[in-house]
ZADRENZA-256646 format. One record per atom (N, C-alpha, C): residue number from 1; residue in one letter; atom name; z, y, x. Coordinates in nm, 4 decimals, always signed. Layout:
BEGIN
+-----+----+----+----------+----------+----------+
!   i ! aa ! at !        w !        v !        u !
+-----+----+----+----------+----------+----------+
! NUM !  A ! CA !        Z !        Y !        X !
...
+-----+----+----+----------+----------+----------+
# end
This chain:
BEGIN
+-----+----+----+----------+----------+----------+
!   i ! aa ! at !        w !        v !        u !
+-----+----+----+----------+----------+----------+
!   1 !  M !  N !  +0.5606 !  -1.3968 !  -0.3782 !
!   1 !  M ! CA !  +0.4204 !  -1.3763 !  -0.4045 !
!   1 !  M !  C !  +0.3575 !  -1.3068 !  -0.2852 !
!   2 !  H !  N !  +0.2258 !  -1.3120 !  -0.2794 !
!   2 !  H ! CA !  +0.1504 !  -1.2484 !  -0.1712 !
!   2 !  H !  C !  +0.0494 !  -1.1512 !  -0.2292 !
!   3 !  V !  N !  +0.0406 !  -1.0331 !  -0.1664 !
!   3 !  V ! CA !  -0.0614 !  -0.9356 !  -0.2046 !
!   3 !  V !  C !  -0.1403 !  -0.8982 !  -0.0806 !
!   4 !  E !  N !  -0.2671 !  -0.8686 !  -0.1013 !
!   4 !  E ! CA !  -0.3542 !  -0.8223 !  +0.0068 !
!   4 !  E !  C !  -0.3488 !  -0.6699 !  +0.0055 !
!   5 !  V !  N !  -0.3179 !  -0.6098 !  +0.1203 !
!   5 !  V ! CA !  -0.3039 !  -0.4654 !  +0.1309 !
!   5 !  V !  C !  -0.4190 !  -0.4109 !  +0.2150 !
!   6 !  L !  N !  -0.4945 !  -0.3185 !  +0.1570 !
!   6 !  L ! CA !  -0.6043 !  -0.2523 !  +0.2270 !
!   6 !  L !  C !  -0.5586 !  -0.1117 !  +0.2631 !
!   7 !  M !  N !  -0.5800 !  -0.0719 !  +0.3882 !
!   7 !  M ! CA !  -0.5334 !  +0.0581 !  +0.4347 !
!   7 !  M !  C !  -0.6499 !  +0.1376 !  +0.4905 !
!   8 !  F !  N !  -0.6636 !  +0.2602 !  +0.4430 !
!   8 !  F ! CA !  -0.7760 !  +0.3441 !  +0.4799 !
!   8 !  F !  C !  -0.7299 !  +0.4662 !  +0.5588 !
!   9 !  G !  N !  -0.8220 !  +0.5203 !  +0.6386 !
!   9 !  G ! CA !  -0.7973 !  +0.6448 !  +0.7123 !
!   9 !  G !  C !  -0.6750 !  +0.6389 !  +0.8013 !
!  10 !  P !  N !  -0.5943 !  +0.7455 !  +0.7995 !
!  10 !  P ! CA !  -0.4797 !  +0.7528 !  +0.8902 !
!  10 !  P !  C !  -0.3754 !  +0.6439 !  +0.8663 !
!  11 !  V !  N !  -0.3684 !  +0.5919 !  +0.7435 !
!  11 !  V ! CA !  -0.2732 !  +0.4840 !  +0.7162 !
!  11 !  V !  C !  -0.3111 !  +0.3602 !  +0.7969 !
!  12 !  G !  N !  -0.4383 !  +0.3270 !  +0.7984 !
!  12 !  G ! CA !  -0.4856 !  +0.2145 !  +0.8787 !
!  12 !  G !  C !  -0.4689 !  +0.2401 !  +1.0277 !
!  13 !  D !  N !  -0.4908 !  +0.3658 !  +1.0688 !
!  13 !  D ! CA !  -0.4732 !  +0.4007 !  +1.2105 !
!  13 !  D !  C !  -0.3293 !  +0.3795 !  +1.2548 !
!  14 !  L !  N !  -0.2327 !  +0.4181 !  +1.1707 !
!  14 !  L ! CA !  -0.0906 !  +0.4052 !  +1.2069 !
!  14 !  L !  C !  -0.0452 !  +0.2606 !  +1.2162 !
!  15 !  T !  N !  -0.1098 !  +0.1724 !  +1.1405 !
!  15 !  T ! CA !  -0.0704 !  +0.0319 !  +1.1414 !
!  15 !  T !  C !  -0.1584 !  -0.0522 !  +1.2333 !
!  16 !  C !  N !  -0.2654 !  +0.0096 !  +1.2844 !
!  16 !  C ! CA !  -0.3634 !  -0.0628 !  +1.3680 !
!  16 !  C !  C !  -0.4235 !  -0.1814 !  +1.2927 !
!  17 !  A !  N !  -0.4362 !  -0.1647 !  +1.1607 !
!  17 !  A ! CA !  -0.4934 !  -0.2718 !  +1.0784 !
!  17 !  A !  C !  -0.5615 !  -0.2099 !  +0.9585 !
!  18 !  S !  N !  -0.6716 !  -0.2694 !  +0.9169 !
!  18 !  S ! CA !  -0.7369 !  -0.2217 !  +0.7957 !
!  18 !  S !  C !  -0.6930 !  -0.3028 !  +0.6741 !
!  19 !  S !  N !  -0.6340 !  -0.4199 !  +0.6990 !
!  19 !  S ! CA !  -0.5816 !  -0.5011 !  +0.5893 !
!  19 !  S !  C !  -0.4750 !  -0.5957 !  +0.6422 !
!  20 !  L !  N !  -0.3910 !  -0.6405 !  +0.5514 !
!  20 !  L ! CA !  -0.2877 !  -0.7377 !  +0.5857 !
!  20 !  L !  C !  -0.2403 !  -0.8044 !  +0.4584 !
!  21 !  T !  N !  -0.1714 !  -0.9158 !  +0.4736 !
!  21 !  T ! CA !  -0.1100 !  -0.9841 !  +0.3606 !
!  21 !  T !  C !  +0.0395 !  -0.9574 !  +0.3660 !
!  22 !  Q !  N !  +0.0960 !  -0.9152 !  +0.2530 !
!  22 !  Q ! CA !  +0.2386 !  -0.8851 !  +0.2460 !
!  22 !  Q !  C !  +0.3050 !  -0.9786 !  +0.1465 !
!  23 !  T !  N !  +0.4164 !  -1.0374 !  +0.1846 !
!  23 !  T ! CA !  +0.4945 !  -1.1225 !  +0.0965 !
!  23 !  T !  C !  +0.5998 !  -1.0372 !  +0.0279 !
!  24 !  L !  N !  +0.6110 !  -1.0531 !  -0.1036 !
!  24 !  L ! CA !  +0.7072 !  -0.9782 !  -0.1834 !
!  24 !  L !  C !  +0.7769 !  -1.0724 !  -0.2809 !
!  25 !  A !  N !  +0.8906 !  -1.0276 !  -0.3318 !
!  25 !  A ! CA !  +0.9594 !  -1.1040 !  -0.4357 !
!  25 !  A !  C !  +0.8773 !  -1.1003 !  -0.5639 !
!  26 !  D !  N !  +0.8837 !  -1.2057 !  -0.6422 !
!  26 !  D ! CA !  +0.8144 !  -1.2082 !  -0.7706 !
!  26 !  D !  C !  +0.8593 !  -1.0893 !  -0.8544 !
!  27 !  G !  N !  +0.7641 !  -1.0234 !  -0.9198 !
!  27 !  G ! CA !  +0.7953 !  -0.9102 !  -1.0050 !
!  27 !  G !  C !  +0.8111 !  -0.7782 !  -0.9324 !
!  28 !  A !  N !  +0.7815 !  -0.7758 !  -0.8030 !
!  28 !  A ! CA !  +0.7949 !  -0.6523 !  -0.7255 !
!  28 !  A !  C !  +0.6943 !  -0.5476 !  -0.7744 !
!  29 !  C !  N !  +0.7312 !  -0.4215 !  -0.7553 !
!  29 !  C ! CA !  +0.6428 !  -0.3119 !  -0.7942 !
!  29 !  C !  C !  +0.5884 !  -0.2424 !  -0.6688 !
!  30 !  I !  N !  +0.5040 !  -0.1436 !  -0.6901 !
!  30 !  I ! CA !  +0.4448 !  -0.0694 !  -0.5787 !
!  30 !  I !  C !  +0.5529 !  -0.0080 !  -0.4901 !
!  31 !  D !  N !  +0.6593 !  +0.0455 !  -0.5496 !
!  31 !  D ! CA !  +0.7669 !  +0.1036 !  -0.4685 !
!  31 !  D !  C !  +0.8284 !  +0.0002 !  -0.3742 !
!  32 !  A !  N !  +0.8442 !  -0.1227 !  -0.4207 !
!  32 !  A ! CA !  +0.8985 !  -0.2287 !  -0.3348 !
!  32 !  A !  C !  +0.8027 !  -0.2583 !  -0.2203 !
!  33 !  L !  N !  +0.6735 !  -0.2588 !  -0.2508 !
!  33 !  L ! CA !  +0.5739 !  -0.2786 !  -0.1454 !
!  33 !  L !  C !  +0.5824 !  -0.1656 !  -0.0432 !
!  34 !  A !  N !  +0.5920 !  -0.0415 !  -0.0910 !
!  34 !  A ! CA !  +0.6016 !  +0.0731 !  -0.0006 !
!  34 !  A !  C !  +0.7227 !  +0.0602 !  +0.0907 !
!  35 !  T !  N !  +0.8360 !  +0.0182 !  +0.0366 !
!  35 !  T ! CA !  +0.9571 !  -0.0009 !  +0.1164 !
!  35 !  T !  C !  +0.9351 !  -0.1069 !  +0.2237 !
!  36 !  E !  N !  +0.8748 !  -0.2178 !  +0.1863 !
!  36 !  E ! CA !  +0.8462 !  -0.3247 !  +0.2827 !
!  36 !  E !  C !  +0.7524 !  -0.2767 !  +0.3935 !
!  37 !  L !  N !  +0.6514 !  -0.1987 !  +0.3557 !
!  37 !  L ! CA !  +0.5560 !  -0.1502 !  +0.4558 !
!  37 !  L !  C !  +0.6221 !  -0.0532 !  +0.5538 !
!  38 !  V !  N !  +0.7115 !  +0.0318 !  +0.5053 !
!  38 !  V ! CA !  +0.7821 !  +0.1243 !  +0.5954 !
!  38 !  V !  C !  +0.8750 !  +0.0477 !  +0.6893 !
!  39 !  E !  N !  +0.9385 !  -0.0582 !  +0.6401 !
!  39 !  E ! CA !  +1.0216 !  -0.1412 !  +0.7283 !
!  39 !  E !  C !  +0.9369 !  -0.2066 !  +0.8370 !
!  40 !  R !  N !  +0.8182 !  -0.2490 !  +0.7999 !
!  40 !  R ! CA !  +0.7279 !  -0.3158 !  +0.8939 !
!  40 !  R !  C !  +0.6594 !  -0.2165 !  +0.9878 !
!  41 !  F !  N !  +0.6270 !  -0.0971 !  +0.9345 !
!  41 !  F ! CA !  +0.5577 !  +0.0076 !  +1.0109 !
!  41 !  F !  C !  +0.6290 !  +0.1411 !  +0.9878 !
!  42 !  P !  N !  +0.7363 !  +0.1693 !  +1.0606 !
!  42 !  P ! CA !  +0.8159 !  +0.2912 !  +1.0366 !
!  42 !  P !  C !  +0.7347 !  +0.4205 !  +1.0406 !
!  43 !  K !  N !  +0.6246 !  +0.4232 !  +1.1136 !
!  43 !  K ! CA !  +0.5429 !  +0.5447 !  +1.1207 !
!  43 !  K !  C !  +0.4813 !  +0.5814 !  +0.9858 !
!  44 !  L !  N !  +0.4797 !  +0.4889 !  +0.8914 !
!  44 !  L ! CA !  +0.4238 !  +0.5167 !  +0.7592 !
!  44 !  L !  C !  +0.5161 !  +0.6016 !  +0.6724 !
!  45 !  A !  N !  +0.6416 !  +0.6124 !  +0.7083 !
!  45 !  A ! CA !  +0.7400 !  +0.6812 !  +0.6235 !
!  45 !  A !  C !  +0.6957 !  +0.8219 !  +0.5861 !
!  46 !  D !  N !  +0.6382 !  +0.8963 !  +0.6779 !
!  46 !  D ! CA !  +0.5955 !  +1.0331 !  +0.6499 !
!  46 !  D !  C !  +0.4655 !  +1.0392 !  +0.5706 !
!  47 !  R !  N !  +0.3856 !  +0.9350 !  +0.5742 !
!  47 !  R ! CA !  +0.2535 !  +0.9349 !  +0.5084 !
!  47 !  R !  C !  +0.2574 !  +0.8846 !  +0.3641 !
!  48 !  L !  N !  +0.3427 !  +0.7872 !  +0.3358 !
!  48 !  L ! CA !  +0.3363 !  +0.7222 !  +0.2049 !
!  48 !  L !  C !  +0.3634 !  +0.8132 !  +0.0850 !
!  49 !  P !  N !  +0.4444 !  +0.9196 !  +0.0973 !
!  49 !  P ! CA !  +0.4626 !  +1.0059 !  -0.0202 !
!  49 !  P !  C !  +0.3326 !  +1.0682 !  -0.0720 !
!  50 !  S !  N !  +0.2337 !  +1.0863 !  +0.0126 !
!  50 !  S ! CA !  +0.1087 !  +1.1484 !  -0.0314 !
!  50 !  S !  C !  -0.0034 !  +1.0475 !  -0.0563 !
!  51 !  V !  N !  +0.0248 !  +0.9202 !  -0.0414 !
!  51 !  V ! CA !  -0.0756 !  +0.8152 !  -0.0594 !
!  51 !  V !  C !  -0.0851 !  +0.7752 !  -0.2060 !
!  52 !  R !  N !  -0.2061 !  +0.7533 !  -0.2541 !
!  52 !  R ! CA !  -0.2285 !  +0.6964 !  -0.3879 !
!  52 !  R !  C !  -0.2448 !  +0.5452 !  -0.3711 !
!  53 !  F !  N !  -0.2008 !  +0.4713 !  -0.4702 !
!  53 !  F ! CA !  -0.2117 !  +0.3263 !  -0.4688 !
!  53 !  F !  C !  -0.3070 !  +0.2816 !  -0.5788 !
!  54 !  A !  N !  -0.3921 !  +0.1854 !  -0.5453 !
!  54 !  A ! CA !  -0.4810 !  +0.1240 !  -0.6434 !
!  54 !  A !  C !  -0.4583 !  -0.0270 !  -0.6385 !
!  55 !  V !  N !  -0.4486 !  -0.0863 !  -0.7543 !
!  55 !  V ! CA !  -0.4340 !  -0.2315 !  -0.7646 !
!  55 !  V !  C !  -0.5592 !  -0.2849 !  -0.8314 !
!  56 !  N !  N !  -0.6247 !  -0.3750 !  -0.7600 !
!  56 !  N ! CA !  -0.7490 !  -0.4341 !  -0.8098 !
!  56 !  N !  C !  -0.8474 !  -0.3247 !  -0.8541 !
!  57 !  R !  N !  -0.8579 !  -0.2214 !  -0.7686 !
!  57 !  R ! CA !  -0.9537 !  -0.1105 !  -0.7830 !
!  57 !  R !  C !  -0.9237 !  -0.0142 !  -0.8972 !
!  58 !  T !  N !  -0.7994 !  -0.0110 !  -0.9434 !
!  58 !  T ! CA !  -0.7576 !  +0.0826 !  -1.0463 !
!  58 !  T !  C !  -0.6331 !  +0.1565 !  -0.9982 !
!  59 !  F !  N !  -0.6355 !  +0.2907 !  -1.0025 !
!  59 !  F ! CA !  -0.5181 !  +0.3669 !  -0.9616 !
!  59 !  F !  C !  -0.3999 !  +0.3334 !  -1.0523 !
!  60 !  V !  N !  -0.2814 !  +0.3205 !  -0.9888 !
!  60 !  V ! CA !  -0.1604 !  +0.2854 !  -1.0629 !
!  60 !  V !  C !  -0.0449 !  +0.3758 !  -1.0191 !
!  61 !  E !  N !  +0.0586 !  +0.3781 !  -1.1005 !
!  61 !  E ! CA !  +0.1823 !  +0.4477 !  -1.0661 !
!  61 !  E !  C !  +0.2660 !  +0.3577 !  -0.9756 !
!  62 !  R !  N !  +0.3639 !  +0.4179 !  -0.9121 !
!  62 !  R ! CA !  +0.4481 !  +0.3409 !  -0.8196 !
!  62 !  R !  C !  +0.5405 !  +0.2423 !  -0.8905 !
!  63 !  T !  N !  +0.5510 !  +0.2518 !  -1.0202 !
!  63 !  T ! CA !  +0.6330 !  +0.1571 !  -1.0967 !
!  63 !  T !  C !  +0.5524 !  +0.0349 !  -1.1421 !
!  64 !  H !  N !  +0.4234 !  +0.0334 !  -1.1115 !
!  64 !  H ! CA !  +0.3354 !  -0.0773 !  -1.1525 !
!  64 !  H !  C !  +0.3843 !  -0.2090 !  -1.0931 !
!  65 !  Q !  N !  +0.3997 !  -0.3102 !  -1.1789 !
!  65 !  Q ! CA !  +0.4436 !  -0.4426 !  -1.1347 !
!  65 !  Q !  C !  +0.3256 !  -0.5200 !  -1.0786 !
!  66 !  L !  N !  +0.3463 !  -0.5777 !  -0.9616 !
!  66 !  L ! CA !  +0.2409 !  -0.6535 !  -0.8937 !
!  66 !  L !  C !  +0.2440 !  -0.8005 !  -0.9326 !
!  67 !  C !  N !  +0.1291 !  -0.8638 !  -0.9174 !
!  67 !  C ! CA !  +0.1152 !  -1.0076 !  -0.9426 !
!  67 !  C !  C !  +0.0639 !  -1.0754 !  -0.8164 !
!  68 !  D !  N !  +0.0934 !  -1.2027 !  -0.8041 !
!  68 !  D ! CA !  +0.0461 !  -1.2793 !  -0.6890 !
!  68 !  D !  C !  -0.1061 !  -1.2687 !  -0.6799 !
!  69 !  G !  N !  -0.1533 !  -1.2389 !  -0.5601 !
!  69 !  G ! CA !  -0.2967 !  -1.2310 !  -0.5366 !
!  69 !  G !  C !  -0.3578 !  -1.0940 !  -0.5596 !
!  70 !  D !  N !  -0.2784 !  -0.9957 !  -0.6036 !
!  70 !  D ! CA !  -0.3326 !  -0.8618 !  -0.6240 !
!  70 !  D !  C !  -0.3845 !  -0.8031 !  -0.4930 !
!  71 !  E !  N !  -0.4848 !  -0.7167 !  -0.5068 !
!  71 !  E ! CA !  -0.5369 !  -0.6389 !  -0.3950 !
!  71 !  E !  C !  -0.4864 !  -0.4957 !  -0.4135 !
!  72 !  V !  N !  -0.4097 !  -0.4476 !  -0.3156 !
!  72 !  V ! CA !  -0.3508 !  -0.3145 !  -0.3230 !
!  72 !  V !  C !  -0.4138 !  -0.2281 !  -0.2144 !
!  73 !  A !  N !  -0.4730 !  -0.1165 !  -0.2559 !
!  73 !  A ! CA !  -0.5327 !  -0.0241 !  -0.1611 !
!  73 !  A !  C !  -0.4437 !  +0.0990 !  -0.1461 !
!  74 !  L !  N !  -0.4192 !  +0.1385 !  -0.0222 !
!  74 !  L ! CA !  -0.3465 !  +0.2610 !  +0.0088 !
!  74 !  L !  C !  -0.4499 !  +0.3656 !  +0.0431 !
!  75 !  I !  N !  -0.4589 !  +0.4697 !  -0.0403 !
!  75 !  I ! CA !  -0.5645 !  +0.5681 !  -0.0268 !
!  75 !  I !  C !  -0.5017 !  +0.7032 !  +0.0047 !
!  76 !  P !  N !  -0.5221 !  +0.7506 !  +0.1291 !
!  76 !  P ! CA !  -0.4641 !  +0.8792 !  +0.1677 !
!  76 !  P !  C !  -0.5409 !  +0.9953 !  +0.1050 !
!  77 !  P !  N !  -0.4806 !  +1.1149 !  +0.1063 !
!  77 !  P ! CA !  -0.5537 !  +1.2302 !  +0.0533 !
!  77 !  P !  C !  -0.6826 !  +1.2521 !  +0.1323 !
!  78 !  V !  N !  -0.7819 !  +1.3026 !  +0.0630 !
!  78 !  V ! CA !  -0.9121 !  +1.3248 !  +0.1230 !
!  78 !  V !  C !  -0.9479 !  +1.4733 !  +0.1077 !
!  79 !  S !  N !  -1.0068 !  +1.5291 !  +0.2113 !
!  79 !  S ! CA !  -1.0564 !  +1.6662 !  +0.2007 !
!  79 !  S !  C !  -1.1968 !  +1.6714 !  +0.2578 !
!  80 !  G !  N !  -1.2630 !  +1.7761 !  +0.2299 !
!  80 !  G ! CA !  -1.3995 !  +1.7897 !  +0.2819 !
!  80 !  G !  C !  -1.4789 !  +1.8824 !  +0.1934 !
!  81 !  G !  N !  -1.6051 !  +1.8912 !  +0.2252 !
!  81 !  G ! CA !  -1.6838 !  +1.9836 !  +0.1457 !
!  81 !  G !  C !  -1.8254 !  +1.9368 !  +0.1309 !
+-----+----+----+----------+----------+----------+
# end
């Protein structure tokens, strides 16, 4: 299956991309996607533990099962005032 991955802030900076398409095995979950992304972009390893994931604009847990065509957003922590 294929999912569209949107990357914001420092996550996008580390990958030099704001979006990409990732191929995964059918039935893969967010954790499997995270593993694939770290293999593809090793610099993400230190960032992903603090990243929130949203699938189709809804925050999900890392055990969430993905479907073909899902849009997955990687949202880093935000601070400000």
